[in-house]
N, C-alpha and C positions, 0 to 999 in steps of 0.2 A: 538523449535518455539520460538518466545520470542517477545512480542512488550515490549516496553519501551519506554519513555520520552525523551528528550533530551533538551539540550537549543535552537531548534530550534524548534520543533516540533516530530515528532514520529519516530520511529525508528526498524523496521522489518529486524529481525536473524532469521538464522535456516530452519529449514522446515516446509513446511503448507502442512494439508493435512483437506480432511473434515473436519476432528473430529477438527483436531484446531480451524478452521477456526470458526465454531460455540460460539469456547471460545473462539475467540479472540473479535467475534460480540458482546458476552457476557458482555466481559471486558469490551468493548468502548460504551455499552450502558451507564456503570456507569459514565463514565469518560465524555462523551458527546462529541459528532465530531460536528465542525460549526465553519461556517469564513472559512480563508484564514489558510490551511491546507501543513506544511511541512512534506515531507513522507522520511527519508533516508535509501533508499533499496539499499546500498552498501556489507551488512551484509548478505543479502539472498543464502542461498547454490542456489537455482534454481529459474525458474519463472516458475506457474505450472497456473491449470486451479481458483484454491481453492483461491491464490494469485489475481487474475484477479479480481476474485468474493469480494474479499474482499477491493482493490481497488474503485471496482465500488461502493460498500456499502457507503464506507467514499467521494466517492465524489460526492453521493448523500447527503448526509446530510454538505454540506459545500457550501463555497461562489467559492471556487477552490482550487487545489488541486498543488504544489509542487514537484516533484519526483527528490530525490538527490541520485549519487552514484552509477546507477544502468551502470552496463558495458551493451556492443554492440547488446551479446543477449538480454537481457532483454526489451530492448527498440526497437529490433526485433520482439519481442512477442506481443510486446504494436502494433506495426504498421500493422502487421497480423493480428490483431484481427481492427483493423479499431480505435483505441482506443487514436488513438498519441494526436487525437485533443481536445482530452476531458479533457489532463493534463498537467500541464505547466512542461519541462525538464529542470532541473540545470547540 
């Protein structure tokens, strides 16, 4: 699990569990998330509920969230939960 900043915004990589989600939420509270946020999800190993929860938490505190680099399965999961409308997708 890794959250890092890149030239466009944030990058999520690796695997996420409930424990790692809590750690990431704590890290984000130090950085602050607001305005228009770009998140690169290309290096996530899988899409799961903790990742959805993290993305929703970021969206709650920002004006918009643009997701980049996700594969077909990633976007199918967003659609399955009816979340594709609250994120911009590149």
